[in-house]
N, C-alpha and C positions, 0 to 999 in steps of 0.2 A: 504493499498498501504506498509507502513511505516512495519507491521508485515511481508509483501513477500520481502522487503530489510533487514529488519534483519535475515529470515531464510536465504537468498542468502546468508551474508556471514555471518553465521555460520557454515552453511554446508559446500562454499568452503571453508574457512579455513580447516574443519575436514577431508573433503575428501584431497582436498591438503595434508594433512599432512601423510593421509593414504596410501597415492598413491607415497610418495617418493619411498620406495622399488621396485615400479614398473616403475617409467620414471629413476631412474638412469639405469638398466638395457637396455632401450631401446632409451637411449639419448648416449651414449657410442656402441649401435649396430649402429644408426643413423650417429652417425660419422664418422665410420668407414665402410661405406657402401655407395652407387649409388654415391652421390654427394657430399657427405659430411655436407650435411645441415641437421640439429637438428629441428627448429623451423623455420615455417613457416608463415609470418605475411602477410597478405590478405588485403588489403584496402575491407569495407564493409559499408553500410550505418546502421546507430543508430539513436535511436531516436531524433525527430526532425528534421530528416537528416541528420546528421551530422554524419562525415567520420572517420572510427576508424581502426585503426589495430587489425585485429582477428589473432587470435593466434593459431596455429596447427600443430602436427608434422608432417614433412616434409614427405609427401607420391610419388609426384611426380617430373618428369624434371623441373628443374627451368622455361623452357621455355613454360610449359604446356598450359598459357590463348594464349597464341598467335598462338597454332597448335593444329590439332586433330577437335577435339568437342569444341575447344574455353573455354568460360565459365562454361559450364556441362560437366561431367565426365560419361561417358557411363560403363556395365558394361565389364570386362575384357580389359578395356583404355589401349591401348599399353603405354603409356605415366607416367603409374603406375609404382612403383618400386617395385622389390620382395619383400622386408619388410613392405612395404606401402600397399600391399595387402592385408596381413593381418591385418593391423591395422586399413585400413576402413573397412576391412569385421567387424571385433571386437567394430569398431567405439573410440577404442582408443587414434585414431590422434586427438579426438575431446577434450581429456578432459583437453589440455592447458588451453582450453578458462575458464576453472574452475579461471584461472589469470582474465581474462576478467568482467567475474563477479564479482572477488573480488574488481574491481577497480571502477565498476560502469558502464561503457560500455555496458552491459548486465544484464542479469536476469537467474536463474534458465528454467521461467520458459518464454515463448513470440513468437510471429513470428519468424521465421530462417532468420539470417540477412543477404542480399541479396550482392550479388557485384553488380557492379554501372551498367553494363551490364546486367543481368536481373532488376536490381529496373529499368532501364527504360522501360523495358516492361509496366506497369502499368500507367494507368491513373491520372494523378494528383489525382485527389478527392482519388483515394484508396490508393496512396500514402500515402497521409495525416492521414487516418485514420490507414493504417498500422503503421504509425512512430512517433503516440501519446503515446505509451507504448515502454518500453526498450525491444528490440528482445533477444530474449532467444537460451539457450543453447540443448533444447531440447521445446518441445509447438506441439499441437496438430495437424498441419500441416507437423511437422518432422515427427511424430508417423506412420502419415497414409501414406506419400510419402517415408518411409524406407527404399522404396526396388526400389526409382526414378530409381535410376540407372540402372536397370534391366529394368526398363519397357522401356524407351526410346532406350534401347542399337538393336536394331531391327529393330528401323526406319532408313531409309537415310536422313534423314536431321533432324538429334534430337533436334538443336535449334529450328528450326520451328515446331517441335510434342511440345516441351517446350511452345511457346512461344502462340498455337493453344490452345491445347489441357489441357496442368497442370497450365501452370500461372493462366488461370481465373477461375478456382476452387483450386487452393489452395489459389487465392485471397480472396475469396467467404469463407473459412475455415478460414484464420486469421482476416479476420472482423467480423467473430463471435467468436471467440477467444475476441477480443478486446470489443467488447461488453457485454458478459460473462465473465470478466478477477475482480473475488475475490479469494481469501482465497480457497475456495472448489475447485475449478477448477483448479488453484494451484496445489493443494495437489493430486487432480487426476491425472496430468498429470505426477506428478515428479513418481505416483506409476507403471502408464502404461507405463513409459521410463521406467524402472527396468524391469518389468514384458518382454516386448518385446525383452530385453539385450537377457532374458534369454530363452526365447520363441519367436522367428523371428516370425514366422507364423500366431502368433495370434493375434485375431478379437478382443480382451478386448476394444479397442478406442471405436466401433460403440455399446458397450454395456453402457461406461462407460457415454458416450457423445450421447443420439440417437438422441438425438436436432441438433447436428449438418448437415447441409445443405446434401442433397444426394448429390452423384457424380454423373454428365454426365454418361449417358449408356454406352462409348466407355472406361469408365473407371475402372466402378465398379466392373468387375470380378478381375482385374489387382490390383484393393485396399480390395480385401477378401469385398465388404462392403456387410452387411447381412439384410438390408432392403429389402422392394417390390418394 
């Protein structure tokens, strides 16, 4: 675990320095468009259930958590600002979380940190397992559900669909990660994350982690599952 923390800090510092030329124009653009906010600090649940502020580039209207689909975002969500659409699609909006990694709120790899509303969906025993490690900037669950907004966008009640179909399987995946959390898994997740950024339709995650629990039948085609 010390090796992973060392890599978290080292990679975060190097990446933040390299991304400064990208961050500066984004900050200027956000400051003078939309509602003028640059960074959105959202309460999330961290290791051992401790709350922390998750940093993202601001991509949505300020009142988003209390309007529309509430705590989840759907495809073509009207609450997303014009510049925010590009930032979300490219995942650039997530990059300020490198600061969260640097200060120790998160790791580069781990279960995705949940909002309070989505966290409360899970039973206490599952919460305790997921929260036994630092949440991650990326993770197996994040890669598998990278098109989550698209998956739930056609549902009349997206939050209910999330609770009944997505959350149970996502919990299974995150528990699998916690039970198999080692340096090899850490490095493979980082590689898969970089790979799918450039090849979003890739099914590499299923080949890299063949022992991941099988998705329920209604999610298999949506997640690009390769098994039988």
